[in-house]
N, C-alpha and C positions, 0 to 999 in steps of 0.2 A: 842037221837042224829037224827038229819035231814038227812033223807035218801038222799037226794039230793047231801049232802056233802060227803057221804062215799065213792063214787067211786073217788073222788079228794083225800081224804086222802090214800085211799089204794093206788092209783098211786103214790102219794107222797113218801109214805113208800117204795114202791117196788124201784123206782128210787133211793132213799137214800141208801137203802141196796145194790142194783146193784152198785152204785158208791163206796161205802165203801169196797165192795168185789173186785172190779177192782183195788183200791188202794193198797190193800194188797197182791192181787195174781199176779200183773204185774208190780215188781219192775224193774228199770232199772238195767242191769248188770254194774258192778263196771267196771270203764274204768281204763285200767292200764295208769301210767303217761308216757308221751313221753317227751323226751327233747324239751324244749323250743327254739324258735329262738333266736338269739342273742338280737334282740329289746325286745323280751318277757321277756328274761331273764335278762335283765338290768332292766326293768321296775318292775319286781318281786323283784330283788336284792335292788332296791331303797326303796321299802317298809321295807325290812329287816334293811337296813341301817338306815332309819328313826327311827324304832323301838329300836334298840340295839347300834347303832354305833355313831349317831349324837352327842349325848349328850358330848362325849370324842373328836371325831375327827372333830366335827362341820360340819354345812351344806355345807360349801365350801371346806371341806377336808384339811383345813389347820392347824387342831388341835389346841392345846394351847400351847404356849410357854413355854418350859423346863418342860412340863408335858406329854402331848399326842401327839405323832408325827404325822406330816402331812402325807396325803396319796398322795400327788401330786409329780408326777414323781421321786418316790424314789425306790431304787433298791429292797427294801422290797415288794412292790406293784408289780413293773414290771418285776421283776426278777423270781428266782425259785418258781413256782407253788407249789410244795410239801412243801417248807419252809413256804409259805404263809398260806396254808391250815393248818399247823401244829400250827401256831401262833393262827389261830382261834379256833382250836379244844383243845390246850393246855393252851392257855394265853401267856402272855410274861412278864417277870419279870426282864428284864435286862436295864441298861441305854443303850441307842442307840443314836448314833450321826449322824444326819443328816444335810448336808450342813452347818457344822461347829458350830450347836447348839445341846446340850444335852438334852435328854428327859428321864424322870426317873420314870413317873407314871406307875405302873403296870397294866396290861390289864387281865382280869378274863378270864377263859376259856369260851367258847360258844359251848362246846361240845354237849349242849342240842339242838341246832338247827339241823333239818334234813339235809340230805346230799344235798338235791336239794336247800335249803335255803342257805347254806353256798357256793355253787357253784354259785347260783345268785348273792348274795352279793359280792362276790370277782370278778365276772364278771362286776358288775356294778362299782366297785372300779377301776378296771383295765381299765375302758371304761369312766370315767368321771373324772371332775377336771383337764383336758387337758391331761389326760393319755390315751394311745391306746395300747392294749396289747390283745392277744388271750384270748378267754372265757376259764374259767374254767369249767369242765364238772363234771357231777354228779359222774360219773364213776372213774373220778380222786380223788374226795373226798373220796368215798367208799374205794378205794384201800389205801389212806393214814390213813383212821380212821382204817381200818382193820389191816394194819402193825404198826400204833400207838399203839394198844391193845397189839400186840405181844411182843413190845419192853419193 
């Protein structure tokens, strides 16, 4: 081995070992999630909507005639928050009439979504497609989910 290269190799080894030690020793503490502001909640909810809801309710929120109901200015969306949260948690398997048209496709339960995802997607829906309604909070979803389990 060339003795001129030895100090360089030793220094490289020491720096590599120190870097690995620093990565494992000084992990950043986990941050508690804080409630998102309205704009951030809507943006996060739009991602959830795009992944789980758009295929039935469509990108414009108008649904599919006689199958999947619209989300545009309906009492289901703009009305009772608890009822809306329960629809997401439990699904919906009833014919529903909206603006004189009947919709009959079942909606599967989405109880696998985290409370924050449900709050965000419902806040998105309640503030999109011409809708304007107060946000749904994570605490409201947690409460409904907890009470739902007791029923």
